[in-house]
VOGU-3710 file (C-alpha; in Angstrom, 3 decimals, decimal comma):
1> glcwrvadav> 6,978/52,432/-23,779  5,926/54,639/-26,681  7,727/54,904/-30,009  8,401/58,502/-31,056  9,189/59,809/-34,538  10,534/63,345/-35,038  9,158/65,139/-38,115  10,791/68,371/-39,360  7,938/70,627/-40,479  10,369/73,314/-41,691
11> agdlpdpagl> 11,786/70,776/-44,155  8,282/69,773/-45,235  8,470/66,405/-43,475  4,755/65,988/-42,753  3,918/62,292/-42,271  0,720/60,514/-43,183  -1,598/61,025/-40,192  -3,023/57,551/-40,733  0,257/56,060/-39,534  0,258/57,939/-36,226
21> savvvtgssa> -1,434/57,445/-32,874  -0,965/61,071/-31,691  1,161/64,130/-32,422  2,926/66,763/-30,310  3,661/70,075/-32,054  6,630/71,761/-30,376  7,874/75,310/-29,933  9,841/77,250/-32,547  11,890/80,414/-32,832  9,664/81,434/-35,770
31> hvhdrepwse> 6,481/83,505/-35,487  3,146/81,951/-36,462  1,782/85,299/-37,620  4,590/85,621/-40,210  2,731/82,893/-42,098  5,842/81,339/-43,615  4,999/78,706/-46,280  6,246/75,765/-44,198  4,222/76,964/-41,210  1,051/77,431/-43,245
41> aagqwlvral> 1,492/73,924/-44,659  1,944/72,518/-41,153  -1,180/74,350/-39,993  -3,246/72,912/-42,832  -1,839/69,446/-42,071  -3,104/69,841/-38,495  -6,547/70,921/-39,696  -6,795/67,836/-41,910  -5,530/65,551/-39,131  -7,626/67,053/-36,344
51> pdlpilgvcy> -10,820/65,000/-36,732  -8,986/61,684/-36,331  -5,698/62,337/-34,534  -5,058/63,396/-30,909  -2,912/66,564/-30,990  -1,008/68,468/-28,302  0,402/71,869/-29,277  3,129/73,498/-27,170  3,968/77,239/-27,506  4,358/77,596/-31,296
61> ghqllaqalg> 2,161/74,527/-31,679  -0,478/76,175/-29,463  -0,460/79,282/-31,625  -0,324/77,334/-34,899  -3,402/75,288/-34,024  -5,306/78,407/-32,987  -4,441/80,352/-36,145  -5,069/77,431/-38,503  -8,545/76,975/-37,016  -9,492/80,642/-37,439
71> gevgpnpagi> -8,118/82,357/-34,332  -5,867/85,411/-34,165  -2,188/85,200/-33,154  0,147/88,158/-32,766  2,708/89,840/-30,515  1,644/89,498/-26,900  0,143/92,890/-25,899  1,762/92,539/-22,451  5,189/91,812/-23,925  7,541/88,899/-23,439
81> evglhrveir> 6,718/86,239/-20,837  9,804/84,323/-19,779  10,834/82,388/-16,675  8,530/80,894/-14,046  4,946/82,154/-13,952  1,734/80,893/-12,411  -1,176/79,858/-14,629  -4,754/79,727/-13,374  -6,864/76,778/-14,495  -10,178/78,244/-15,656
91> eedplfagfg> -12,016/75,073/-16,660  -11,746/71,444/-15,573  -10,263/69,203/-18,238  -8,457/65,850/-18,468  -5,270/67,696/-19,483  -5,105/69,137/-15,959  -6,237/66,031/-14,081  -4,535/65,876/-10,697  -3,839/69,612/-10,524  -5,492/72,176/-8,293
101> rsldtfhshf> -6,774/75,537/-9,477  -3,337/76,758/-10,586  0,138/75,548/-11,492  3,580/77,108/-11,827  4,983/76,792/-15,344  8,035/77,756/-17,393  7,645/80,235/-20,262  9,517/81,792/-23,161  7,297/83,537/-25,699  6,892/86,903/-27,405
111> dsvitpppga> 3,600/86,052/-29,155  0,267/84,762/-27,922  -3,203/83,746/-29,005  -5,111/87,029/-29,078  -8,495/85,582/-30,074  -9,225/81,857/-29,801  -10,786/80,157/-32,823  -14,545/79,537/-32,911  -15,560/76,641/-30,694  -12,270/76,428/-28,766
121> rvlagnartp> -12,463/76,414/-24,960  -9,998/78,469/-22,909  -8,761/76,130/-20,187  -6,162/78,324/-18,461  -4,691/81,809/-18,442  -2,940/84,499/-16,424  -2,697/88,281/-16,382  0,120/88,482/-18,926  -1,237/85,853/-21,307  -4,990/85,259/-20,921
131> vqalafgpra> -5,049/82,291/-23,328  -2,585/79,808/-21,795  -4,367/76,585/-22,752  -7,037/75,628/-25,262  -9,240/72,620/-26,009  -10,227/71,942/-29,607  -12,884/69,248/-29,468  -12,441/66,023/-27,483  -8,846/65,051/-28,389  -6,822/68,163/-29,224
141> rsvqfhpefd> -5,256/70,459/-26,631  -2,615/73,172/-26,594  -0,595/75,100/-24,017  1,349/78,349/-24,331  3,790/77,439/-21,561  6,595/74,859/-21,813  5,951/71,688/-19,792  9,153/70,202/-21,268  11,423/72,916/-19,791  13,435/72,554/-16,616
151> agvaafclrr> 14,877/75,342/-14,457  18,156/75,303/-16,395  16,441/75,896/-19,733  14,297/78,633/-18,172  17,451/80,352/-16,832  19,009/80,202/-20,307  15,897/81,840/-21,797  15,865/84,564/-19,135  19,479/85,484/-19,897  19,033/85,233/-23,657
161> hgpeleaiep> 15,964/87,484/-23,694  17,153/89,751/-20,892  17,111/93,005/-22,909  13,513/92,470/-24,024  12,395/91,644/-20,486  14,284/94,536/-18,884  12,635/96,943/-21,353  9,206/96,235/-19,861  10,218/95,052/-16,387  13,433/96,605/-15,009
171> ggveaglaal> 15,163/94,110/-12,763  13,089/91,311/-14,257  16,013/89,083/-15,185  17,512/89,067/-11,681  14,103/88,548/-10,096  13,233/85,850/-12,599  16,440/83,930/-11,981  15,928/84,135/-8,220  12,389/82,744/-8,568  13,407/79,633/-10,512
181> rplndgirif> 13,056/76,268/-8,833  12,547/72,681/-9,966  9,026/71,859/-11,168  7,615/68,361/-11,333  4,284/69,044/-13,006  5,398/69,302/-16,624  5,599/65,572/-17,224  2,054/65,191/-15,907  0,781/67,411/-18,739  2,263/64,961/-21,243
191> tnfvrliagl> 1,103/61,832/-19,409  -2,415/63,254/-19,056  -2,478/63,939/-22,777  -1,153/60,497/-23,709  -3,280/58,485/-21,300  -6,478/60,463/-20,811  -6,889/62,295/-24,120  -5,063/60,171/-26,691  -6,068/56,985/-24,873  -2,607/55,403/-25,182
201> r> -1,162/53,158/-22,474
//
């Protein structure tokens, strides 16, 4: 029942926050720490919007929010994380309402948040990527994993990034493909954000 508008940040299409009820910042093949002009502009747009607008960052959006607010983003020290991996919930939060202490999630990222920005709360993490979810005040959240992926997209990412994964984890592609299965929790991340954090019905 919600009306969505797609804005292309690379093209400089940054709408007036006053006309929005909430925003989701998606993934990207770019790297936040390259600080490309369009990315820096998008980060500053988020900083300006943050006091008044509910925001959910996903993967690149997670990193962009963290860097724009004073955190450090860079290549993940543990290397690429791709496929299905478990994330431990470290702190109770409306974003994870209805979950237990952990959830299985789909991933495809080379970079990560190394140091969260001042005041941000780390909500979830795992051994490979300690900062998997962040809370920035009452109405902004971000996740490193991809709640919008399904098993087919995760398989595509495993095959596409096979050489990088095999370099740090021999046999990782075959094992990763074998571990894939349907997940039903991703949509709950979005509905929790929309209903419990953004307050939209």
